[in-house]
N, C-alpha and C positions, 0 to 999 in steps of 0.2 A: 713965693706966695701964690695962691690960687683963689680967685673969687668965683663963687658959684651963685647964679641967680635963677631961682625957680619962678615959674609962672604957669597959669592954666587951671588953677584951682577954682572952685566955685560951688554953687548949690545945684544939685541935680536930684531928680527923682529916682526911686528904686528902679533898677533895670536900665538906667541911662548910662552914658559914656562920657568920659573926659580924657583929654590928653595933656599930661604935664610935660613941661620942658625945663631943662636945666642947661643954661649956657655957661660955659667956662671962660675965664678971662684970657686963657691962652690954650694952645694945643697941647693936651696932656694925655690923650687916650692911649697913646703907645706905652705910657709909663704908669698909668693909674687904673686901678679897678674902680668902676663907678657903681654906685648903689642908690636905690631909693628906699628910704626908711619912712616909717610913720609912727606918730605918737598920739594916742587918744587920751582924753582926760583921765587922769588917775592910773594910767598904764605906762609901762616902760616902752621906750622906743624899740621898734622891731624892724628887722630887714624885710622888705617886701620883694625886691627884685634886685639882681645884680648882673653886671656885665663886666667880664674881665678885660684886661688889656689885649688879650688874644681874641676876644669876641665871644667867649663862652657865656652862657646865661644861666641863671638859677632863680628860682622863685620860692616864696613861702607857700606851704601847702594850701593855705587859705585863699590864695589868689591864682593858683595854677589853672590854666584854661580860660581865665578871665582877663588877666593883665599881660601885657607884653612890653619888654624893655628893648630899646634899640638906640643906636647912636648914629649921628651924622658927623663924620670926622671933619669935613670941610666947614661945617657950621659950628663946630666945637659944642655940639648940643647932644644931650641925652634925653630920650623921651620915655615916658611911661604911659602907654595906652591902657586905659582902664575901661573895661566893658562889663555889662551885667552888674552894675554897682549895687551894693547892699548897704543898709544903714550901718552895719558893723564896719564898713570901710571908712566911716567918718573919722577924720583925724587930720592933724597937720602932717604934711608930707615934706620930707627933707631929702635933698640931694647930697651925696657924699662922694668925695674923691679920696681914695686910699692909695698912696704911692707904693710901687713895687720896684725895688725892694726896700725903699726908704721907710715905708710905713707912715710917712707924713699923712695926716688926715685933715681934710677941709670940709666944712659944712656950708650949705646955703642957709638962707634965712627962714625957709619954710613957706609952704602955701597951703591954705586951708581947703579941705575937701569935705563937704557936708552932703550926705545922702539922706533925703527925706523919705519916710515910709508912706 
């Protein structure tokens, strides 16, 4: 079992920045791909950014150049740095751990990000 706890969400104005954190209950990054997803009201959950167990990163087109995903292995924490935020970034953001090769999947409880116009 893996527990994930997100933090860092909040209310910010358009153009502002936030940094989300996801702390894992144990050291998993060598065996899990980590991802940040978001879900806006009435929409499906979508992948925002991911970082593989090898450290490769990928981003949704809508956030490229504005968001950055990183990890601190010693702190068992994955971060999502969000810059130049837009109202359309408003959503609940979730952290996910996907095991390789087990494919076990774990989710955090989510953190709300609201961007005011």
